[in-house]
N, C-alpha and C positions, 0 to 999 in steps of 0.2 A: 570605529571612529565616531559614528553618530552618537553612540552611547556616551563616549567621553565628552563630546560637545554638550549633550543633554545634561550630563552630570555637572559640568562647569556652569551652564546656564541656570540650572536649578539651584546650585549653591549660591550663585550671585543673587538670584531672586530671593532666596531665603535670607541671605545676609541683609539685602536691601530692606526686606519687609521687617526684619528685626530692628534695624536702625530707625526706620521711619514709622514703626507701628504705633508709637505714642503720639498723641496730638501735640504739636510743637507750641511753645509759648511765643507770642509776638515779641520781637526784640525792640527795644526802645523805651520810651517813657511810660510809666504806670503811676496810678494814684491808688493808695491803700487807705483803709480806715478801720479803726477799732471802735466798737460800740461800748463806751464806758458807762452809759446809762441809757434809759429809754429815750431820753431827750438829747443826749450829747454824744457826738462822734469825734474821735481823735483822728485827724488825717495826717498823712505823710506822703512824700514823693519818693519814688524809687525808679531805677532803670533795670532792665534785663538785657544782658549781652551774652556772648560766648567767649570763652578763653581760647588759647591756642590749641587746646586738646578737644575743642568742640563741646565742652561742658558749660552749663549755664552759670552765669555770674550775676548776682544781684547787688546793687549799690543803693543803700538807703541814705537819704539826705536830711540833716537837721542843721540849718544855718551853715556854718563852715565845716561841720562834721560829715564825714563820709564813712558809713559802716559797710564793710564788704562781706558778703555772704557767699560762700563757695560750696555749700552742701545742699543741693537741690535734687530731689528725687521725683520722677514722674512715673506712675505705674497705673495702667488700667483706668485712666481718667481721674486718678487721685494725685495729690501733690503733698510733699513734705519739705519744708524749708527749715533746716536746722540753723539756729543762730550761732554766730561765731563765739567760741569759748563757753558761752552761757548755756544753761540747760534748756531754756525755752525753745519752742519750735512752732511753726505755723503748719497746720495740717487741714486738708479739706479736698474739695473737688475743684476741677478747673476745666476751662477750654482755652482756646488761643487768645480770647479777648477778656477773660475774667477768672477770678478765684473766689471761692466761697468756702469759708471754714472758720478756724479758731486759732488764737494764739494760746498755747498751753504751757504751763509750768507744773509738771506732775508732782514734784515734791511738795509744793504749796497748795495743791488741789485748786489751782486757779485756771479758769478758762475765760478768755475774752473773745466774743464774736468778731470775726474779721472778714472783710471783703475787699476786692481790688478790681479795678477796671483798667483796660489798656488805653493809652492815649495821654497826651500832654494836658495837664489840668492844674490850675492853681491849688495850692495846699488848702487854703480857706477861700470861700466865696466872699467877695466884697460887695456889699449892697450900696454903700455910699462912701464919699470921701471922708477922710478922718477929720473930726472936729476938735481933737485934742492931740497933743504930742507927748508921749510917755518917756522920751529920752531923758536919761539922768538916773538918779539914785532914789529908791523908794524904801523907806523904813516900813517893814511888813511884819504882821503878826498872824501866824496860822493857828487854827483851832481857837480863835478869839473867844474869850469868856469861858473856856473849858479848862479842866485841870491840867491837860497836857498841852497848853498853849506854848508856842515857841516862836522866837524871832527869826526873821529872814531879811536879807538885803537884796532888793531887786535892782538890777543894773541893766538898763535897756538903751537901745539905739533905734531910732525910727527914721525911715526915709519914705515919704509919702504915706501909703497905707501899711508898708512892710515894717515889721518889728522883729528884732533879734535881741538876745541877751540871756540872762539866767537869774535865778534866785540863789544866793548863797545862804547857808545856815551855819550854825556852830559845828555841824558834823559833816559838811560837804556842800556840794552844789547840785542843782536840779537840771544839770546837763545843758546841752546846746538847745535852747528854745527858739522856735521860729513861728511867726504868725502875723496877724494883721490887726489894725484898728479899722473898724467899719463904723463910721459915726463916732460914738463914744464907747463902743463895745470892743474890748480887747480879747483876743483868743490867741493862745500860744500852745504849741505841742512839741513833743519829742518822743520818738520811738527808737531806741538804740539797741534793740535785741534783748533787753532785759527789762527796762522800765517803760511803762506806758503812762506818759504824763500829759495831762491837759489842764490848762489854766484858762478860766473865763472870768471877766470882770467888767463892771461898769466904771468908767473913769471920768473924773472931772479934771480941772487944771491942777489940783493939788491933792486929790484923794482917789482911792480906788477901793471897790468892794467886790469880792469875787469868790470863786469856788475852785479848789484844786482837786482834780480827779486823779488818783493813783490807780490806774487800771479801773476795773469795775468793783473793786473790793474796799476802796477807801475814798471817802468824800470829805474834804476839809474846807471849812469857810476861812477866808482871810480878809484882812483889811490892810490898806497901805496909805502912806502919806509921803509927799516929797520931803526929803531931808538929806541934802548933800553931805551933811556932817555925820550922818549915822554910821556907826561901825559895830560889828559883832564883837564878842569877847575874844581875847587873845587866845589863839589856838594852842599856845604853849602853857596855858595856865589851867586848863580844864581837867587834865588827868595827871595824877601824881602818885607816888608811893605813899601808902598809908603809914601813919605813925606806928613805930615798932618794927618796920621793915627797912633794912638797909640796902637790899639789893633785889634785882629782878631775876627770876629764874623760871624754868619750866622743864617738863619732861614729856615729850610727845613723839609719836612715830612718824617716819617719812613714808612715802608710797611703797617702799620695799618692806616695811614692817620694822625697820631699825629704829630704836629709841634714840632720840637726840636731845641733849641738854647743853646749856651754856658752858658746862665744865668740860665738854668734849675738846679734844686737842686742837681742832681747826679754829676754835674761838679763843683759845688761851692767849693772853698777852696781845690781843688785838682789839681795836674798836669794833663794836657790833651794832648793827641796826636791826631791831626786831620789828617786823611789820605784822600787826594784827589785822586780818583781812578775811575775805570770803571770795571764792571763785565766782559767785553769783553777782558780785557787786561791781557795777561799772566804774564808780569812783576808785575802787581798789585796783581795777584794771588800768585806769589812767595812771595811778601811782606806780603800779608794777612796771608798766611800760617806761615810765620815767626812770625808775631804778635800773632797769635792764639797759636802757640807752646810756645812762651815766656810767655804768660799769664797763660797757663796751668802749666808750670814749675815753675812759680813764683807767686803763688796765694797770697802771703803775701805783694806784692808790691802794695801800695795804689795809683794807677794811672788809669785814664780813657782813653779809646780809642773811637773814633767816626769816621766813614768813610762818605765821601761825594761822591756819585756815579754820574758820568756824563756819561749818557747812549746814545748810538746811536739807540736804539730800537725806532721804529716809533711811538708807542703808550705808554701812561703811564702804561697801563695794562701790556704790554710786558716788560717794564722796571722794574716794581715791581716784575714780575715773575722772572726776571733775578736776582734781589737782593735776593729774597727768596731762589732761587736755590743755589746761592753762599753761603748764610748763612747755609743752610742745609748741603750741600755737603762738605764745608770746615770747618764746625764747628764753625762759627763766632758767638760769643755771645755778642759782642758790637754792638751798633746801626750802621746801614748802611742806610743813608738817600738819598732820591732821589733829587739830586740837579738840574738835567737837563735831558731831554729825547728828542729824535728826532735828536740829533746831538752830537758828541763828540768834536766839534770845541773848540779849546783852547781859541779862541777869544771870543766866546759866554760864555765860562766858566769864563773868566775874567770879563765879565759884571755881573756875579752872585757874584763874589768875588772882588769887585773894590778896596779893600785895598791892593791887591797884585800888584807888578809891572808887573807881567805876570804869567799866568799858562803855564809853559814851558813844563811840562811833567806829564803824568800819569804813575806812581804815584808820588806824592809829599807829604811829611809829615811835619806838623807844630808842633813844640814842644812848649808847653805853660806851664808856671810855675803856682804855686798856686795862685799868685796874678793876673793872667790873662795876664802876659807879655810874648810876643813871644821871646823865647830864641834862637831858631834856626829854619831854614827851610831847609829841605834836599830835593833836586830835583832829581828825578829819583830813581832807585833802582838797585844796583849791585847784581844780583841774583846768585844762585849756579853755573851757567855756568861760572862765572868770577873767580872762584877759590880763589886766595889769596885776591882779592878785596872784595869778599863776606865775608871772614873771618875777614878782617879789618873792614868792615861795622858792623858786629855783635859786635865786641869789642867796637867800637865807640858808638854803640847804647846803650849797657849796661852801659857804662861810663856816657852817657848823662842822661839816666833814673836815675842812681844813684845820679847824681848831682841834678836833679829835686826833687827827693824824700828826699835827705838829706837836701836840702834847705827847703823843706816843714817841716821836723822834727825840724830843728833849729828854724824856725819861730814859730812853735807851742810851743816850750819851752819858 
């Protein structure tokens, strides 16, 4: 009898020690930072909690955006935080009050130093009251004076010292940015699990001059001026079929190895939307989630979707794993085909799709009618961070789909 009791007690103690052997993370508010240069740090706020199963849950905040991370491993004083859907992860050492490590994207050989401390803390420190108000529209030019200069449209809202908004470009947006004005110095940041964005600028009433840090691998100067009338190029005019090509087609394999083309039975006599994207791309994920929600909410619409994934994963196996992860975690039921791996080069993508004048942006969506004619090509994606532009895109999208399906119905009659 004593031996039985001893066995039960020993088993309980062993179980307890296994469950509590790892140093726990404090639950609640945390402040994290990425070192994008020797002088500049990109901060962001997050919380740590536990779900119903007792597993750790991390929520990262960028203005109105909440990024939920549910893959956190603790072992022997080390921590690994796998980002949702995307390849990147945070890895390092930790104790209950802090984390010291790096944000790593293996396929791109990119490592950004990272640290975090427990406790509630402002995203950016504020040294003084704001002396300028950046609310409104800013005509912006990145890489000013260089061969690869490109335009952007800054759209900001300011309350006291706090600033939110984004920069739109001809190929997409720079996510939900959040930051402050301290005196006349502007700082904005976003970390969404894939992109590490920091913008710093000195601002007057009508101009700004600054620097855009994309992780620690890219530093771009920019200038801006107030211009409420400024607008970027029409997203439907940038990409088109080259002269001599009358249709769009492809032949790529899905995650099972099956070759898929637009001549397959599932696409015949139906409107088709072809999405050029990458599983590494947050703007593509925003667009994918929009498409998934649309299809769920409109099951009666007779239209097909197919995605062509251009992946920077170094191996085919890794690229296919990324596609499977996207489909599972985002609920994608339409085919996602592996068009390219080893690089996300747009020039290489153009070689795979020679009928296009260029692949300018991930994502790009090609709208094809029932007869196989390309009706429209939309470059980039104005995501939720762009506010009114996102709402305008949704309206335009629904009108275009209605035109395609009504055309289909009239032909069938």
